Structures are given as structure tokens and as C-alpha cells.
C-alpha positions in Angstrom: -120.6 32.7 -42.0 -119.3 35.8 -40.2 -117.7 33.7 -37.5 -115.9 31.6 -40.2 -114.6 34.7 -42.0 -113.5 36.3 -38.7 -111.8 33.0 -37.7 -110.1 32.6 -41.1 -108.7 36.2 -41.0 -107.4 35.6 -37.5 -105.6 32.4 -38.5 -104.1 34.2 -41.5 -103.0 37.0 -39.3 -101.4 34.6 -36.8 -99.7 32.6 -39.6 -98.2 35.8 -41.0 -96.3 36.2 -37.7 -94.8 32.7 -38.3 -93.9 33.2 -41.9 -90.1 33.7 -42.5 -89.9 35.5 -45.8 -86.1 35.4 -45.9 -86.2 31.6 -46.0 -89.7 31.2 -47.5 -90.8 28.9 -44.7 -92.8 29.0 -41.5 -91.2 29.1 -38.1 -92.4 26.4 -35.7 -93.4 28.7 -32.8 -92.8 31.9 -31.0 -92.6 31.2 -27.3 -94.0 33.3 -24.4 -90.8 35.4 -24.3 -90.9 36.1 -28.0 -88.1 33.7 -28.9 -88.6 32.3 -32.4 -88.1 28.5 -32.9 -87.2 28.0 -36.6 -87.7 24.2 -36.5 -89.5 22.7 -39.5 -92.9 21.3 -38.7 -94.1 19.1 -41.6 -97.8 19.1 -40.9 -97.9 22.9 -40.7 -96.0 23.3 -43.9 -98.4 20.8 -45.6 -101.5 22.7 -44.4 -100.0 26.0 -45.5 -99.7 24.6 -49.0 -103.0 22.6 -49.0 -105.1 25.4 -47.7 -103.6 28.1 -49.9 -101.9 30.0 -47.1 -98.9 30.1 -49.4 -99.3 29.3 -53.1 -97.7 29.5 -56.5 -93.9 29.6 -56.8 -93.5 30.1 -53.1 -95.4 26.9 -52.3 -93.3 25.0 -54.8 -90.1 26.3 -53.3 -91.4 25.6 -49.7 -91.9 21.9 -50.6 -88.7 21.7 -52.6 -86.7 23.1 -49.6 -88.3 21.0 -46.9 -85.9 18.9 -44.9 -86.3 15.2 -45.6 -84.6 12.4 -43.6 -83.4 9.1 -45.0 -86.8 7.7 -43.8 -89.0 10.5 -45.2 -90.2 13.8 -43.9 -90.2 14.0 -40.1 -92.8 15.7 -38.0 -90.4 18.2 -36.5 -86.8 18.8 -37.4 -84.1 19.3 -36.2 -84.4 16.9 -33.2 -85.1 18.6 -29.9 -81.9 18.9 -27.9 -83.2 17.1 -24.9 -83.5 13.8 -26.8 -80.3 11.8 -26.9 -79.2 10.6 -30.4 -79.5 7.0 -29.3 -83.1 7.5 -28.2 -84.7 10.3 -30.3 -88.2 11.4 -29.6 -91.0 9.9 -31.7 -92.1 13.1 -33.3 -88.5 13.9 -34.4 -87.9 10.7 -36.3 -91.3 9.8 -37.9 -94.5 11.1 -39.2 -97.9 9.5 -38.5 -100.4 8.2 -38.6 -99.4 5.8 -35.9 
């Protein structure tokens, strides 16, 4: 049980670094140089709501403000710049399961 509690606190601490309180969302990542990528990652947002990382009115607003494409919510948005518009990457245009 102690390991679970320790792990849970570690995850919450880590997620607090990714939370963007100005926009009430979570950043996608912070790279090895400290650069913040503000892309939306749908699974992470879903888990944050489902597991109570964010709740109440903040959770409602997070879901309400999520970017949704004409085909539904994508795994990661916006598209990564290295994918051409004619051939977007699979994770930037769809959401699983595949």
C-alpha cells in the first residue's frame, strides 16, 4: 500500500508540472531542454478527468474546451509539423483502438 501511495503522489506531482492553469488544460510534454509543448493529448485529458486529477467545474471546462476535429477527437492536436497535410500521421488524425 505504501508503494501505491508513494507512486500516486509522484504521479500527481508530475502532472502538476504539466497543468496549465491559465488555459485549464494539460500540456503534452516538457522536453529535455525544458521547452513546453502545449499540444492537446486526448488520452491524457481523459485520464485526468476519469481518475480525478482534475474534477468539478475545471473538469467540465476541460472537456468543453477540448479540440475536436470533423471526425471526432484526435489523439494529438495540432498535427506535428513534420507530417505533410496530404499525409498526416496516424496519431494526429484518429483515435484508437485500431
